C-alpha positions as CSV (number, residue, x, y, z in Angstrom):
1,M,0.0,0.0,0.0
2,T,2.8,2.4,0.9
3,R,4.6,1.7,-2.4
4,L,1.4,2.1,-4.4
5,K,0.5,5.3,-2.5
6,T,4.0,6.7,-3.2
7,L,3.7,5.8,-6.9
8,T,0.3,7.4,-7.1
9,L,1.6,10.7,-5.5
10,A,4.6,10.7,-7.9
11,V,2.3,10.3,-10.9
12,A,0.0,13.1,-9.5
13,A,3.0,15.4,-9.0
14,A,4.2,14.8,-12.5
15,A,0.7,15.6,-13.8
16,V,0.6,18.8,-11.8
17,A,4.1,19.8,-13.1
18,A,3.0,19.1,-16.7
19,T,-0.2,21.1,-16.2
20,S,1.8,24.0,-14.7
21,L,4.2,24.0,-17.6
22,T,1.3,24.0,-20.1
23,A,-0.4,26.9,-18.2
24,Q,2.8,28.9,-18.4
25,A,3.4,28.4,-22.1
26,R,2.2,31.3,-24.1
27,E,1.4,32.1,-27.7
28,F,2.1,35.8,-27.9
29,R,1.0,38.2,-30.7
30,L,3.2,41.2,-31.7
31,G,1.9,44.0,-33.9
32,L,3.6,46.8,-35.8
33,I,2.9,49.2,-38.7
34,T,6.0,48.7,-40.9
35,P,6.0,46.4,-44.0
36,P,7.6,42.9,-43.7
37,Q,10.9,44.0,-45.3
38,H,11.5,46.9,-42.8
39,L,14.1,46.4,-40.1
40,W,11.5,46.8,-37.4
41,S,9.6,43.9,-38.9
42,T,12.6,41.6,-39.5
43,E,13.9,42.2,-35.9
44,A,10.4,41.5,-34.6
45,E,10.6,38.1,-36.4
46,A,14.1,37.6,-35.0
47,F,12.9,38.3,-31.5
48,A,10.1,35.8,-32.0
49,Q,12.6,33.1,-33.0
50,S,15.0,34.0,-30.1
51,L,12.2,33.9,-27.5
52,H,11.0,30.5,-28.8
53,E,14.5,29.1,-28.6
54,R,15.5,30.5,-25.2
55,S,12.2,29.4,-23.7
56,G,13.0,25.8,-24.8
57,G,10.1,26.0,-27.2
58,E,7.7,27.0,-24.4
59,H,6.8,30.4,-25.8
60,S,6.0,31.5,-29.4
61,V,5.4,34.9,-30.9
62,S,3.3,35.5,-34.0
63,V,4.3,38.8,-35.7
64,Y,1.8,40.9,-37.6
65,P,3.4,43.7,-39.7
66,A,1.9,46.2,-42.0
67,Q,-1.0,47.2,-39.7
68,Q,-2.6,43.8,-39.9
69,L,-4.0,44.4,-36.4
70,G,-5.0,48.0,-37.1
71,N,-3.3,51.4,-36.8
72,E,-1.2,52.2,-33.7
73,A,-4.1,53.9,-31.8
74,Q,-6.1,50.7,-32.3
75,M,-3.1,48.5,-31.3
76,V,-2.6,50.6,-28.1
77,Q,-6.3,49.9,-27.2
78,Q,-5.8,46.2,-27.8
79,L,-2.7,46.2,-25.6
80,Q,-4.5,48.0,-22.8
81,T,-7.2,45.3,-22.8
82,G,-4.8,42.5,-23.2
83,A,-6.2,41.5,-26.6
84,L,-2.7,42.2,-28.0
85,D,0.4,41.1,-26.1
86,M,3.3,43.1,-27.6
87,A,4.1,45.7,-30.1
88,F,6.8,47.8,-31.7
89,L,5.2,51.3,-31.7
90,T,6.4,54.6,-32.9
91,I,6.8,57.1,-30.0
92,A,4.2,59.1,-32.0
93,E,1.2,57.3,-30.6
94,I,2.7,57.2,-27.1
95,S,3.4,61.0,-27.2
96,N,-0.3,61.6,-27.9
97,R,-1.0,60.0,-24.5
98,I,2.1,61.0,-22.5
99,P,3.2,64.5,-23.7
100,D,6.7,64.1,-22.1
101,F,7.5,61.7,-24.9
102,G,6.9,64.5,-27.3
103,A,10.2,66.0,-26.1
104,L,12.0,63.3,-28.1
105,Y,10.8,65.0,-31.3
106,A,12.3,68.4,-30.5
107,P,13.7,69.8,-33.7
108,Y,17.5,69.4,-33.8
109,L,17.6,67.8,-30.4
110,V,20.2,65.5,-31.9
111,D,22.7,65.9,-34.7
112,G,22.1,62.6,-36.5
113,V,21.5,58.9,-36.1
114,D,24.5,58.2,-34.0
115,H,23.6,61.0,-31.6
116,A,20.0,59.8,-31.6
117,A,20.9,56.2,-30.7
118,A,23.2,57.4,-27.9
119,L,20.4,59.5,-26.4
120,L,17.9,56.6,-26.7
121,R,20.4,54.4,-24.8
122,S,20.7,56.9,-22.0
123,D,19.3,56.7,-18.5
124,T,17.4,60.0,-19.2
125,A,15.5,58.4,-22.0
126,A,14.9,55.3,-19.9
127,E,13.1,57.5,-17.3
128,L,10.4,58.1,-19.9
129,L,9.7,54.4,-20.1
130,E,8.9,54.4,-16.4
131,L,5.9,56.6,-17.0
132,M,4.2,54.1,-19.3
133,P,2.7,51.5,-16.8
134,A,0.7,54.1,-14.9
135,E,-0.1,56.5,-17.8
136,V,-1.0,54.0,-20.6
137,G,-1.0,50.5,-19.0
138,L,2.0,49.4,-21.1
139,V,5.5,48.2,-20.1
140,G,8.2,49.8,-22.2
141,L,11.2,47.5,-22.6
142,G,13.5,49.7,-24.7
143,Y,13.9,51.9,-27.8
144,G,14.5,51.4,-31.5
145,M,14.3,54.1,-34.2
146,V,14.4,54.8,-37.9
147,G,16.6,57.4,-39.6
148,M,16.4,61.1,-39.3
149,R,13.4,63.0,-40.8
150,Q,13.6,64.6,-44.3
151,V,11.1,66.2,-46.6
152,L,10.4,64.7,-50.0
153,S,8.2,66.9,-52.2
154,R,6.6,67.1,-55.6
155,S,7.9,70.7,-56.1
156,P,11.1,72.3,-54.8
157,I,11.4,73.5,-51.3
158,E,14.3,76.0,-51.1
159,S,13.1,78.0,-48.0
160,Q,10.6,77.6,-45.2
161,A,8.3,80.0,-47.2
162,D,8.1,77.4,-50.0
163,M,6.3,75.1,-47.5
164,R,3.4,77.4,-47.0
165,G,0.1,75.8,-48.0
166,Q,1.8,72.5,-49.0
167,R,-0.3,69.5,-48.0
168,L,2.4,67.4,-46.2
169,R,2.0,63.9,-45.0
170,I,2.8,63.2,-41.4
171,T,2.5,60.4,-38.9
172,P,-0.5,61.4,-36.8
173,F,0.8,62.9,-33.6
174,E,1.0,66.3,-32.0
175,P,4.7,67.2,-31.9
176,I,5.3,66.7,-35.6
177,R,1.9,68.3,-36.5
178,D,2.8,71.4,-34.5
179,F,6.2,71.6,-36.1
180,Y,4.9,71.5,-39.7
181,T,2.0,73.8,-38.9
182,A,4.6,76.3,-37.7
183,T,6.3,76.0,-41.0
184,G,3.1,77.1,-42.8
185,A,2.5,73.7,-44.3
186,A,-0.8,71.8,-43.9
187,P,-0.1,68.6,-42.1
188,A,-2.0,65.6,-43.4
189,P,-2.0,62.5,-41.2
190,M,-1.8,59.3,-43.3
191,P,-0.8,55.6,-42.8
192,L,2.6,54.8,-44.2
193,L,1.3,52.2,-46.7
194,E,-1.1,54.8,-48.3
195,V,1.7,57.4,-49.0
196,Y,2.9,56.1,-52.4
197,D,-0.6,56.4,-54.0
198,A,-1.2,59.7,-52.3
199,L,1.9,61.2,-53.8
200,A,1.0,59.7,-57.2
201,N,-2.4,61.2,-57.4
202,G,-1.6,64.5,-55.8
203,Q,-3.5,64.0,-52.6
204,V,-0.4,65.2,-50.8
205,D,2.4,67.6,-52.0
206,A,5.1,66.4,-49.7
207,I,5.9,63.8,-47.1
208,D,7.9,63.7,-43.8
209,M,10.0,60.6,-44.2
210,D,13.4,58.9,-43.5
211,F,15.9,57.6,-46.0
212,D,15.1,54.0,-45.4
213,S,11.4,54.2,-46.1
214,I,12.0,56.5,-49.1
215,L,14.2,53.8,-50.6
216,I,12.2,50.7,-49.5
217,L,8.8,52.0,-50.6
218,K,10.2,53.9,-53.6
219,F,8.6,57.2,-52.8
220,Y,11.2,58.9,-55.0
221,E,9.3,57.6,-58.0
222,Q,6.5,60.1,-57.3
223,A,8.4,63.1,-55.9
224,N,11.8,64.2,-57.1
225,N,12.7,67.0,-54.6
226,L,14.4,66.2,-51.4
227,L,15.1,68.5,-48.5
228,I,17.9,66.8,-46.5
229,S,17.3,68.5,-43.1
230,N,17.8,65.8,-40.5
231,H,15.5,67.9,-38.4
232,M,14.1,65.3,-36.1
233,M,14.7,61.8,-34.9
234,F,12.0,59.2,-34.9
235,P,12.1,56.7,-32.1
236,M,10.3,53.4,-31.6
237,V,9.4,51.6,-28.3
238,G,9.0,47.9,-27.7
239,V,6.1,47.3,-25.4
240,V,4.2,44.6,-23.6
241,S,0.6,44.8,-22.4
242,G,0.5,45.7,-18.7
243,R,-2.3,43.1,-18.3
244,V,-0.2,40.4,-19.9
245,W,3.0,41.5,-18.0
246,R,1.2,41.0,-14.7
247,E,0.4,37.4,-15.6
248,L,4.0,36.4,-16.3
249,S,6.4,34.8,-13.9
250,A,9.5,36.7,-12.9
251,E,11.6,34.4,-15.0
252,D,9.5,35.0,-18.1
253,R,9.5,38.7,-17.6
254,E,13.3,38.7,-17.4
255,L,13.5,36.5,-20.5
256,I,11.2,38.7,-22.5
257,E,12.8,41.9,-21.4
258,T,16.4,40.8,-22.1
259,T,15.5,39.2,-25.4
260,M,13.4,42.1,-26.7
261,A,16.1,44.6,-25.5
262,E,18.7,42.7,-27.6
263,H,16.6,43.0,-30.8
264,L,15.7,46.7,-30.1
265,E,19.4,47.3,-29.8
266,N,19.8,45.6,-33.2
267,V,17.4,48.1,-34.6
268,L,19.4,51.1,-33.2
269,A,22.7,49.7,-34.4
270,G,21.2,48.7,-37.8
271,F,20.0,52.2,-38.6
272,Q,23.4,53.6,-37.5
273,A,25.1,51.2,-39.8
274,M,22.8,51.8,-42.8
275,D,22.4,55.6,-42.6
276,A,25.5,56.8,-44.5
277,A,25.0,54.2,-47.3
278,Q,21.4,55.0,-47.6
279,E,22.1,58.7,-47.9
280,E,24.7,58.0,-50.6
281,E,22.2,55.8,-52.5
282,I,19.6,58.6,-52.4
283,R,22.1,61.2,-53.5
284,Q,22.8,59.0,-56.6
285,L,19.1,59.2,-57.6
286,D,17.8,61.8,-60.0
287,L,16.6,64.1,-57.3
288,N,16.8,67.8,-56.8
289,I,18.4,68.0,-53.4
290,V,18.5,71.0,-51.0
291,E,20.3,71.0,-47.7
292,A,18.8,72.6,-44.6
293,D,19.8,73.2,-41.0
294,A,18.2,74.7,-37.9
295,E,18.5,78.2,-39.4
296,F,16.3,77.1,-42.3
297,F,13.5,76.4,-39.8
298,S,14.3,79.0,-37.2
299,E,10.9,80.6,-37.0
300,A,9.1,77.2,-36.8
301,I,11.5,76.0,-34.2
302,A,10.9,79.0,-32.0
303,E,7.1,78.5,-32.2
304,W,7.5,74.7,-31.5
305,E,9.6,75.4,-28.4
306,A,7.2,77.9,-27.1
307,T,4.5,75.2,-27.0
308,W,6.4,72.1,-26.0
309,A,8.7,73.5,-23.4
310,E,5.7,73.7,-21.2
311,K,3.8,70.6,-22.4
312,A,6.9,68.3,-22.0
313,P,8.9,69.1,-18.9
314,M,11.3,66.3,-19.8
315,L,12.6,68.4,-22.7
316,E,15.1,70.2,-20.5
317,A,16.6,67.0,-19.1
318,L,16.8,65.5,-22.6
319,R,18.5,68.6,-24.0
320,E,21.0,68.5,-21.2
321,E,21.8,64.8,-21.9
322,A,22.0,65.4,-25.6
323,E,24.5,68.2,-25.0
324,R,26.5,66.0,-22.7
325,L,26.7,63.3,-25.4
326,R,28.0,65.9,-27.9
327,Q,31.1,66.4,-25.7
């Protein structure tokens, strides 16, 4: 009887352990807006593979690029309810909900992609991530980015005055809208995958875009004037639903955090590595190129600063950190 009872308990314990393992195994979903060939999307797929391998096959991640799960506002809502587990989001949507994130879009806060990446790796930028759980119910695990912002247009832009009245495509968020409104342009929020046709049919006159997307999506086929201004960086944040995060064990949280951080770092390093070659490739195209600096946008910058210095108190700390990194 004793041996039988011992065997029975052992079998029961094994069953409980198996049940526990099954309960902990997760099939996560990760959404993002970029097309499959974009670095954000390829690193999301690489993250999925790494997490599957490092969890011993326990966890899997299905990646949904190209707005398959909706636009970013819709994905944030899904993340808040736990209907979506993870996402790579532009800071644009987060800044609509936490104004301090808008400070990352300050015109000429950084000098280029290397400076941008250094700032996003800083403790000062990490402080912003700590606002996310309470403010939006998301857990921010780190930053990525794309290249610096430029302006591609159907007609030449040789001064800020030339932007007046131009219908200019933007990502829909306040800091960039306020900047282009201050230039005299008419900002037109539009999903990335609708931009090519909008340029082709004249729905927009110009677009705010980075080198990478200009090349990948061939926007230069529909607009042959490029203002190389490097006027703004464009960060991304890797997030997990706060509801989902609370359900995870400490071990799984650490595994997800370290694995996602590794692939977000690959995004930062990837754009640093690509930037010079992409600019050279663009300069080889048959484009009318005009160079611009902070003086080009001086009036617009002053107007932007007057609004956002008050709305985003973190701007001062980020400027101090950016200046420190210049030294």
